[in-house]
C-alpha positions as CSV (number, residue, x, y, z in Angstrom):
1,M,-7.6,-38.1,-2.5
2,K,-8.1,-35.1,-0.2
3,P,-10.8,-35.9,2.5
4,T,-13.8,-33.6,2.6
5,I,-14.6,-31.5,5.8
6,A,-17.6,-33.8,6.4
7,F,-15.3,-36.9,6.2
8,I,-12.9,-35.3,8.6
9,L,-15.6,-34.5,11.1
10,L,-16.9,-38.1,10.8
11,I,-13.5,-39.4,11.8
12,F,-13.1,-37.0,14.8
13,I,-16.6,-37.6,16.1
14,S,-16.8,-41.4,15.5
15,V,-13.3,-42.7,16.1
16,P,-12.5,-43.1,19.8
17,V,-8.7,-42.6,19.5
18,V,-9.3,-39.1,18.1
19,A,-11.8,-38.3,20.8
20,Q,-9.0,-38.7,23.4
21,N,-7.5,-35.5,21.9
22,A,-10.8,-33.6,22.3
23,R,-12.7,-31.8,25.0
24,E,-16.2,-30.6,25.5
25,I,-16.5,-27.1,26.9
26,Q,-19.8,-25.8,28.2
27,V,-20.2,-22.1,27.5
28,D,-21.9,-20.3,30.4
29,N,-24.1,-17.2,30.1
30,Q,-21.3,-14.8,31.2
31,D,-18.6,-16.3,29.0
32,R,-17.2,-14.2,26.2
33,Y,-13.9,-15.9,25.2
34,L,-12.4,-19.3,24.7
35,N,-8.8,-18.9,25.8
36,F,-5.8,-20.8,24.3
37,P,-2.3,-20.9,25.8
38,V,0.4,-19.9,23.3
39,S,4.1,-20.2,23.1
40,G,6.2,-17.8,20.9
41,W,6.1,-14.1,20.4
42,S,9.2,-13.2,18.4
43,S,10.7,-14.1,15.1
44,D,13.3,-16.3,16.9
45,F,10.6,-18.8,17.9
46,D,10.5,-22.0,16.0
47,G,8.1,-24.1,18.1
48,E,5.9,-27.0,17.0
49,Q,2.5,-26.1,15.6
50,Q,-0.6,-28.1,16.4
51,M,-3.7,-28.2,14.2
52,M,-6.9,-27.5,16.2
53,R,-10.7,-27.2,15.6
54,I,-13.6,-25.6,17.3
55,I,-16.8,-27.5,16.6
56,H,-20.4,-26.8,17.3
57,E,-23.1,-29.4,16.6
58,G,-20.9,-31.1,14.0
59,N,-19.9,-27.9,12.2
60,V,-16.4,-26.7,12.3
61,L,-16.4,-23.0,13.3
62,D,-12.6,-22.6,13.0
63,E,-9.6,-24.7,12.1
64,F,-6.2,-23.3,12.8
65,S,-2.6,-24.1,13.6
66,I,-1.3,-22.9,17.0
67,S,1.8,-23.3,19.1
68,L,0.1,-24.6,22.2
69,A,2.0,-24.0,25.4
70,N,2.7,-27.1,27.4
71,G,3.9,-25.1,30.3
72,D,3.6,-21.4,31.2
73,P,2.3,-19.6,28.1
74,D,3.9,-16.5,26.6
75,W,0.4,-15.2,26.0
76,W,-3.2,-16.2,25.5
77,A,-5.2,-16.2,22.3
78,F,-8.9,-16.2,22.2
79,F,-12.0,-17.2,20.2
80,P,-15.2,-15.1,20.8
81,I,-18.1,-17.3,22.1
82,E,-20.8,-14.9,23.2
83,K,-23.2,-16.2,20.6
84,H,-22.6,-19.7,21.9
85,R,-23.7,-19.1,25.4
86,G,-25.6,-22.0,26.9
87,E,-24.2,-24.3,24.2
88,T,-21.4,-27.0,24.2
89,L,-18.3,-26.6,22.0
90,I,-15.9,-29.4,21.1
91,I,-12.2,-28.5,20.9
92,E,-9.9,-30.9,19.1
93,V,-6.2,-31.2,18.6
94,D,-4.7,-33.5,15.9
95,N,-1.4,-34.4,17.7
96,P,-1.5,-36.1,21.1
97,A,1.6,-33.9,21.9
98,G,-0.9,-31.0,22.1
99,K,-3.0,-32.7,24.8
100,P,-1.4,-30.8,27.8
101,G,-2.1,-27.5,26.0
102,L,-5.6,-28.6,25.2
103,D,-6.3,-29.3,28.8
104,E,-5.5,-25.6,29.7
105,V,-8.1,-24.2,27.3
106,F,-10.9,-22.5,29.2
107,A,-13.9,-20.3,28.7
108,D,-14.3,-17.1,30.7
109,S,-15.8,-13.6,30.6
110,T,-12.3,-12.2,30.0
111,F,-9.0,-13.2,28.5
112,P,-5.6,-13.1,30.3
113,G,-4.1,-9.7,29.8
114,E,-7.3,-8.0,28.8
115,K,-6.9,-5.3,31.6
116,E,-3.6,-4.3,30.0
117,I,-4.9,-4.0,26.5
118,Y,-3.8,-0.8,24.7
119,N,-1.4,0.0,27.5
120,E,1.4,-2.4,26.6
121,R,4.9,-1.0,26.2
122,Y,5.1,-1.3,22.5
123,R,1.5,-0.9,21.5
124,Q,1.0,1.8,18.8
125,Q,-1.1,4.6,20.2
126,V,-1.9,6.5,17.0
127,H,-2.0,3.5,14.5
128,F,-4.5,0.7,14.7
129,S,-3.3,-2.8,15.8
130,S,-5.2,-5.9,16.7
131,R,-5.7,-6.8,20.4
132,R,-4.1,-10.2,19.9
133,G,-2.1,-11.9,17.2
134,W,-0.7,-10.8,13.8
135,N,-2.3,-8.4,11.4
136,N,-1.3,-7.4,7.9
137,D,-3.3,-6.3,4.8
138,P,-6.2,-3.9,5.3
139,N,-9.3,-5.5,3.7
140,G,-12.8,-4.5,2.8
141,L,-12.4,-0.8,3.6
142,I,-15.9,0.7,3.3
143,W,-18.2,3.3,4.8
144,Y,-21.5,1.6,5.5
145,N,-24.4,2.7,7.7
146,G,-22.5,5.5,9.5
147,E,-19.4,3.4,10.3
148,W,-15.9,3.3,8.7
149,H,-15.1,-0.4,8.5
150,L,-11.6,-1.7,8.7
151,F,-11.3,-5.4,7.9
152,Y,-7.8,-6.8,7.8
153,Q,-5.8,-10.0,7.5
154,H,-5.6,-11.5,11.0
155,N,-3.9,-14.4,12.7
156,P,-5.7,-14.5,16.0
157,Y,-3.8,-17.6,17.2
158,G,-0.2,-16.6,16.5
159,W,2.4,-13.8,16.6
160,A,3.5,-14.5,13.0
161,W,1.7,-14.7,9.7
162,G,-0.8,-17.6,9.3
163,N,-4.4,-18.7,9.8
164,M,-5.7,-15.9,7.7
165,H,-9.0,-14.6,9.0
166,W,-10.7,-11.2,8.4
167,G,-10.3,-9.2,11.5
168,H,-12.7,-6.3,12.0
169,A,-12.8,-2.9,13.6
170,V,-15.2,0.1,13.2
171,S,-14.9,3.8,13.7
172,T,-17.2,6.8,13.4
173,D,-14.4,9.3,12.9
174,L,-11.5,7.3,11.2
175,V,-9.4,7.9,14.3
176,H,-10.8,6.0,17.3
177,W,-11.4,2.3,16.6
178,Q,-13.4,-0.4,18.2
179,E,-12.2,-3.9,17.5
180,L,-15.0,-6.4,16.9
181,P,-14.9,-10.2,16.6
182,D,-13.3,-11.5,13.4
183,A,-15.7,-11.3,10.4
184,L,-14.5,-14.2,8.3
185,Y,-13.1,-17.5,9.6
186,S,-11.5,-20.6,8.2
187,P,-13.5,-23.7,8.9
188,D,-11.1,-25.6,6.6
189,H,-7.4,-24.6,7.1
190,D,-6.8,-25.2,3.4
191,H,-9.3,-22.6,2.5
192,M,-8.3,-19.5,4.4
193,A,-9.8,-16.0,4.0
194,F,-7.3,-14.0,2.0
195,S,-7.4,-10.3,1.0
196,G,-10.2,-8.5,-0.8
197,G,-12.6,-5.6,-0.8
198,A,-16.1,-4.7,0.1
199,V,-19.1,-3.1,-1.7
200,V,-22.7,-2.3,-1.2
201,D,-25.2,-2.8,-4.1
202,P,-28.0,-0.1,-3.9
203,E,-29.2,-1.1,-7.3
204,N,-29.7,-4.7,-6.1
205,T,-28.2,-6.0,-9.4
206,F,-28.3,-9.7,-8.3
207,G,-31.1,-9.6,-5.8
208,F,-29.2,-9.8,-2.5
209,R,-31.5,-7.3,-0.9
210,R,-33.4,-8.9,2.0
211,D,-36.2,-7.2,4.0
212,G,-35.2,-3.9,2.6
213,V,-31.5,-4.3,3.6
214,D,-28.7,-4.0,1.0
215,P,-26.0,-6.1,2.6
216,L,-22.4,-5.3,3.1
217,I,-20.7,-7.6,0.5
218,A,-17.2,-8.8,1.1
219,T,-15.3,-9.8,-2.1
220,Y,-12.3,-11.9,-1.2
221,T,-10.1,-14.8,-2.0
222,R,-10.8,-18.2,-0.4
223,T,-7.4,-20.0,-0.8
224,G,-7.6,-23.1,-2.9
225,S,-11.0,-22.1,-4.3
226,G,-11.1,-18.7,-5.9
227,E,-12.8,-15.4,-5.5
228,H,-15.8,-15.4,-3.1
229,L,-18.7,-13.3,-2.0
230,A,-19.8,-13.1,1.7
231,L,-22.9,-11.2,2.7
232,S,-23.6,-9.3,6.0
233,Y,-27.1,-8.1,6.9
234,D,-26.0,-6.8,10.4
235,N,-23.5,-4.1,9.6
236,G,-20.6,-6.5,9.1
237,R,-20.9,-8.3,12.4
238,T,-21.6,-11.7,10.8
239,F,-21.3,-13.0,7.3
240,E,-22.9,-15.8,5.2
241,E,-21.2,-17.2,2.2
242,Y,-22.9,-16.8,-1.2
243,E,-24.1,-20.3,-2.3
244,G,-22.7,-19.9,-5.8
245,N,-19.1,-19.4,-4.7
246,P,-16.5,-19.2,-6.2
247,V,-17.6,-16.5,-8.6
248,V,-14.2,-16.5,-10.3
249,E,-11.8,-19.4,-10.5
250,H,-8.3,-18.7,-11.5
251,R,-4.7,-18.7,-10.3
252,G,-4.8,-15.4,-8.4
253,R,-6.0,-13.5,-5.4
254,D,-6.9,-10.2,-3.7
255,P,-10.0,-8.9,-5.7
256,K,-11.0,-5.2,-5.4
257,V,-14.5,-4.6,-6.8
258,F,-16.2,-1.3,-7.7
259,W,-19.2,-0.1,-9.7
260,Y,-18.4,1.6,-13.0
261,E,-21.2,4.1,-13.5
262,P,-20.6,5.0,-17.2
263,G,-20.9,1.3,-18.3
264,G,-23.5,0.3,-15.7
265,H,-21.5,-2.7,-14.6
266,W,-19.2,-4.0,-11.8
267,V,-15.4,-4.1,-12.3
268,M,-13.1,-6.5,-10.5
269,I,-9.3,-5.9,-10.5
270,V,-7.4,-8.9,-9.2
271,Y,-3.9,-10.2,-9.1
272,D,-3.6,-13.0,-11.6
273,E,-1.0,-15.6,-12.6
274,S,-3.4,-17.6,-14.9
275,H,-2.2,-16.1,-18.2
276,T,0.8,-16.9,-20.4
277,R,2.5,-15.3,-23.4
278,K,4.1,-17.3,-26.3
279,L,7.6,-16.2,-27.2
280,D,9.0,-16.2,-30.7
281,S,10.9,-19.3,-29.7
282,G,7.6,-21.1,-29.1
283,D,8.1,-21.2,-25.3
284,E,5.5,-19.8,-23.0
285,V,6.1,-17.5,-20.1
286,R,3.7,-16.9,-17.2
287,L,2.4,-13.4,-16.8
288,Y,2.1,-11.7,-13.5
289,Q,-0.6,-9.1,-14.0
290,H,-3.6,-7.2,-12.7
291,S,-6.6,-8.7,-14.5
292,I,-9.8,-6.8,-15.1
293,Y,-13.2,-8.6,-15.1
294,T,-16.6,-7.2,-15.5
295,S,-20.0,-8.3,-14.3
296,P,-23.6,-7.1,-14.4
297,N,-24.5,-8.5,-11.0
298,L,-21.4,-9.4,-8.9
299,T,-21.8,-13.2,-9.6
300,D,-21.2,-13.6,-13.4
301,W,-17.8,-12.4,-14.3
302,T,-16.1,-12.0,-17.8
303,Y,-12.4,-11.5,-18.2
304,Q,-11.7,-8.3,-20.2
305,S,-8.0,-7.4,-20.1
306,G,-4.8,-7.3,-18.0
307,V,-1.9,-5.0,-17.1
308,T,1.4,-7.0,-16.7
309,D,4.3,-6.5,-14.3
310,F,2.2,-6.0,-11.3
311,F,2.1,-8.0,-8.0
312,E,-0.6,-8.7,-5.4
313,C,-3.2,-6.4,-3.7
314,P,-4.3,-4.3,-6.7
315,E,-6.1,-1.0,-6.6
316,L,-7.8,1.0,-9.4
317,F,-9.6,4.3,-8.9
318,E,-10.2,7.6,-10.5
319,L,-9.0,10.9,-9.1
320,P,-9.5,14.5,-10.2
321,V,-6.3,16.3,-11.1
322,H,-5.7,19.0,-8.5
323,G,-6.0,22.5,-10.0
324,E,-7.3,21.3,-13.3
325,N,-11.1,21.6,-13.3
326,G,-12.8,18.8,-15.2
327,T,-9.7,16.7,-15.6
328,S,-9.3,13.3,-14.0
329,K,-7.1,10.3,-14.4
330,W,-7.1,6.7,-13.3
331,V,-4.5,5.3,-10.9
332,M,-3.5,1.6,-10.7
333,Y,-1.1,0.3,-8.0
334,D,-0.1,-2.9,-6.2
335,A,1.1,-3.9,-2.8
336,D,4.3,-1.9,-2.6
337,G,2.5,1.2,-3.7
338,K,4.2,1.7,-7.0
339,Y,1.6,3.1,-9.4
340,V,0.8,4.0,-13.0
341,V,-1.5,6.7,-14.2
342,G,-3.7,6.4,-17.3
343,A,-7.2,6.0,-18.7
344,F,-9.9,3.4,-18.1
345,D,-12.9,2.7,-20.3
346,G,-14.6,0.2,-17.9
347,K,-12.9,-2.8,-19.5
348,K,-9.3,-1.8,-20.4
349,F,-6.7,0.3,-18.6
350,S,-4.4,2.3,-20.8
351,V,-1.1,3.3,-19.2
352,E,-0.2,6.9,-20.0
353,Q,2.6,7.3,-17.4
354,G,4.9,4.6,-16.2
355,L,5.6,3.3,-12.7
356,R,6.2,5.8,-9.9
357,K,7.4,5.1,-6.4
358,F,5.0,5.8,-3.6
359,D,6.8,4.9,-0.3
360,Y,10.4,5.9,0.3
361,G,10.6,4.4,3.7
362,G,10.2,0.7,3.0
363,D,7.6,-0.4,5.6
364,F,4.4,0.4,3.7
365,Y,2.5,-2.5,2.0
366,A,-0.8,-3.8,0.7
367,S,-2.8,-0.6,1.1
368,Q,-6.4,-0.1,0.1
369,T,-8.8,2.8,-0.3
370,Y,-12.3,3.3,1.1
371,S,-15.3,2.5,-1.0
372,N,-18.9,3.9,-0.7
373,V,-17.5,7.2,0.8
374,P,-20.4,9.6,1.2
375,E,-20.7,12.1,-1.7
376,E,-20.5,15.1,0.7
377,D,-17.2,13.8,1.9
378,G,-15.7,12.8,-1.5
379,R,-12.2,11.9,-0.3
380,R,-10.1,9.0,-1.5
381,I,-8.9,7.7,1.8
382,Q,-6.1,5.1,2.1
383,I,-4.9,2.8,4.9
384,G,-1.9,0.5,4.4
385,W,-0.2,-2.3,6.4
386,F,2.5,-0.7,8.6
387,R,5.2,-3.3,9.0
388,T,6.1,-2.7,12.7
389,E,7.4,-5.7,14.5
390,T,6.7,-5.9,18.2
391,P,8.7,-8.8,19.8
392,Y,7.6,-10.1,23.2
393,M,4.2,-8.6,22.8
394,P,1.0,-10.7,22.3
395,F,0.3,-8.7,19.1
396,N,2.3,-7.8,16.0
397,Q,2.2,-5.2,13.2
398,S,-0.1,-2.2,12.7
399,M,-1.8,0.0,10.1
400,T,-0.8,3.4,8.7
401,F,-2.7,6.4,9.7
402,P,-5.6,7.2,7.3
403,A,-4.4,9.4,4.5
404,E,-6.2,11.4,1.9
405,L,-4.9,10.9,-1.7
406,N,-4.7,13.7,-4.2
407,L,-3.4,13.6,-7.7
408,K,-1.3,16.6,-8.8
409,K,0.7,17.4,-11.9
410,N,4.2,18.9,-11.7
411,A,7.3,19.0,-14.0
412,D,7.8,15.3,-13.4
413,G,4.2,14.4,-14.4
414,Y,1.3,13.1,-12.3
415,L,2.1,12.3,-8.7
416,L,0.0,10.9,-5.9
417,Y,0.2,13.0,-2.8
418,P,-0.9,11.4,0.5
419,Q,-1.7,13.6,3.5
420,P,-2.9,12.7,7.0
421,I,-6.7,13.2,7.1
422,D,-7.8,16.3,8.9
423,E,-9.3,14.3,11.7
424,I,-5.8,13.9,13.2
425,E,-6.6,17.2,14.9
426,K,-9.0,15.3,17.1
427,L,-6.0,13.8,18.8
428,H,-4.2,17.0,19.4
429,N,-3.5,17.6,23.1
430,R,-0.7,19.9,24.4
431,S,0.9,22.0,21.6
432,F,3.9,24.1,21.0
433,Q,4.3,26.5,18.0
434,L,7.0,28.8,16.8
435,E,6.8,31.0,13.6
436,N,9.3,33.0,11.5
437,E,12.4,32.2,13.7
438,T,15.8,32.5,12.2
439,I,18.4,30.2,13.6
440,S,22.2,30.1,12.9
441,D,24.3,27.0,13.2
442,T,22.2,25.9,16.2
443,T,19.1,24.0,17.2
444,I,15.6,24.7,18.4
445,S,14.2,22.2,20.8
446,S,10.5,21.6,21.5
447,P,9.4,21.6,25.2
448,I,6.9,18.8,24.1
449,R,8.5,15.5,23.5
450,G,7.5,11.8,23.7
451,D,6.4,8.9,21.5
452,Q,3.0,10.2,20.3
453,Q,3.3,13.4,18.2
454,H,2.1,15.2,15.2
455,I,4.9,17.6,14.0
456,I,4.9,20.2,11.2
457,A,8.1,22.1,10.3
458,E,8.4,24.5,7.4
459,F,11.8,25.9,6.3
460,D,13.2,28.5,4.0
461,K,16.6,27.0,3.3
462,G,18.6,30.3,3.6
463,D,22.4,29.7,3.3
464,A,22.7,26.6,5.6
465,T,24.2,23.6,3.7
466,Q,22.3,21.1,5.8
467,F,19.1,21.5,7.9
468,G,16.3,19.3,9.2
469,I,14.7,17.8,12.2
470,N,15.6,15.1,14.7
471,V,12.9,13.3,16.6
472,N,13.9,10.7,19.2
473,G,17.1,10.0,17.1
474,Y,15.2,9.7,13.8
475,E,16.8,12.4,11.7
476,L,15.7,13.9,8.4
477,T,18.5,16.0,6.9
478,Y,18.2,18.0,3.8
479,D,21.6,18.5,2.1
480,I,21.7,21.5,-0.2
481,L,24.9,20.6,-2.0
482,R,23.6,17.1,-2.9
483,S,19.9,18.1,-3.3
484,K,19.0,15.1,-1.2
485,L,16.7,14.5,1.7
486,N,18.6,11.7,3.5
487,D,19.3,9.4,0.6
488,T,16.5,10.5,-1.7
489,F,17.4,12.9,-4.5
490,Y,14.9,15.7,-4.2
491,P,15.8,19.2,-5.5
492,I,13.9,22.1,-3.9
493,E,13.8,25.8,-4.8
494,E,13.4,27.6,-1.5
495,N,11.0,25.9,0.9
496,L,10.7,22.5,2.5
497,K,7.8,21.3,4.6
498,L,8.1,18.2,6.8
499,E,5.1,16.6,8.5
500,L,5.6,13.7,10.8
501,I,3.3,11.3,12.7
502,V,5.4,9.8,15.5
503,D,4.2,6.7,17.3
504,R,5.8,4.2,19.6
505,M,7.1,1.8,16.9
506,G,7.0,3.8,13.7
507,I,7.1,7.2,12.0
508,E,5.3,8.5,8.9
509,V,6.7,11.5,7.0
510,F,4.9,13.6,4.5
511,V,7.3,15.9,2.6
512,N,5.8,19.0,0.9
513,D,2.2,17.9,1.4
514,G,2.9,14.3,0.3
515,E,5.2,14.8,-2.7
516,L,7.5,12.3,-0.9
517,Y,6.2,9.8,1.6
518,Y,8.2,7.8,4.1
519,V,6.8,4.9,6.2
520,E,9.4,3.6,8.6
521,E,9.5,1.3,11.6
522,Y,11.2,3.1,14.4
523,N,11.3,2.5,18.1
524,S,10.6,5.7,20.0
525,V,10.1,3.9,23.3
526,D,13.6,2.7,24.1
527,T,15.4,5.9,23.2
528,E,16.0,9.4,24.5
529,Q,13.0,11.5,23.5
530,F,13.4,15.0,22.0
531,V,12.4,17.1,19.0
532,N,15.1,19.3,17.6
533,I,15.4,21.5,14.5
534,F,18.9,22.2,13.3
535,A,21.0,24.2,10.8
536,R,24.5,23.3,9.8
537,G,27.2,24.8,7.6
538,R,30.4,26.8,7.4
539,G,30.7,30.2,8.9
540,N,27.5,31.4,10.4
541,P,24.7,29.8,8.3
542,T,21.1,30.9,8.7
543,L,17.9,29.1,8.4
544,L,14.4,30.6,8.5
545,V,12.0,28.4,10.4
546,K,8.7,29.6,8.9
547,N,6.6,27.3,11.1
548,F,7.3,24.7,13.8
549,E,4.4,22.9,15.4
550,V,4.6,20.0,17.8
551,H,1.3,18.5,19.0
552,E,1.2,15.8,21.6
553,L,-1.3,13.2,20.5
554,S,-3.9,11.5,22.6
555,S,-4.3,7.8,22.2
556,I,-6.7,6.4,19.6
557,W,-7.6,3.9,22.4
558,D,-8.7,6.5,24.9
559,G,-12.0,5.4,26.4
560,K,-11.5,1.8,25.4
């Protein structure tokens, strides 16, 4: 029988042998952080994990695994304690081997390394990353009360995946971010806070409104339990669990919820492994699908249908077709970005166009789009997990730069076109521009170089057999004879436009306004830094450079 949290707490509080592996820490009025010494900050580390708890007045605030350092730590993790000033916290570790590390835990107004935050050698300067620990999937993307909220999967106690919390950051311009304390914790390590979305309910369909406030509602997976709701009445700073959780119990995860206006009901799309199909042989096979549920009030859900052959982190949204007034289509995708286009009647999605690839780079995953975007804005804005490994740093991974999604129809059918949001111009610093320059079997170099850049290059292919751009050793080459951009088959008629966002540990490339999209980890720190345009071929090949812009980018952390 699995012991309940209450039974576990009774053991730790009442049995003296366990108390030997516990400490009381008094939180003073100036304290902000409870600091933990950590060993391990690369994929090569395979140290022992200790299970720990932070307890206040008998309630577990957080339960997590951590590689406690018994000597000099590689880095320090922290738990925010401002709201516990003047109170006593109990810190426990299960294994007596963790006692030396437990003894080093301390409360303070700062955490070791805080002065260096955002200036670390491999810290992304244009893409969001968490101050400490691991981040992956963006969660709960929502505009609410004047702020763009970025929740995300966060391990605040380790460099690698684990201990899933909901991290939290806010922005007023989608470019500059302020990280806040984590929003959702794991008082029971077996019930972590996995991915999900966020909504606001202005119609008060269930009655969550309190004192005139329609709460920010997180819809997420609590592992081992099902799909949960959590309510925030203070702009996402703190959450309380809905007492009727879970609202859906099944074998699945990662709900995304939205209001379907034509039907006057809520829709949940969620990854699901609960369903099976019987074969002619009589055997049953498990289906891996995106399931669609509906609800009148966010709490009572009914299964309606499913679309098979999809994996985790589903999305479903409607987009107008660019250039076709009055025409719109629905788009469904999963974690790797592959998507289908079709129709949706509020209960069933009908596929009209099969799977299309979204990312051609390989380091894009688990994206989500913003909900509750103001009507006067109207954009479909996407952020994804940017898989950028940062060894020997006290943080790991980052997010893609916010992109606006458009749906366009060409000879190949309907395609999603991501483009950097216009707000990137807020980061432009020094700039270099060249227009209508013809080059012949040579290169053009930008006087602006570095590891934070926004670059736009537009070409008329001329008679060069190869042309392209090289940024810090990352080369994009278009081969006329093979009709390929690097290894991607991509025929063009005359023009090619390349747009790049270059950061310290990764590059995003938008080809012809997003017709192709590359998200790739790339280290621009430990390499020679330059920006060159080139033309190659036999004889004296020419290439018309219609436009070449290189903008140095300010840091999104400026002022932090």
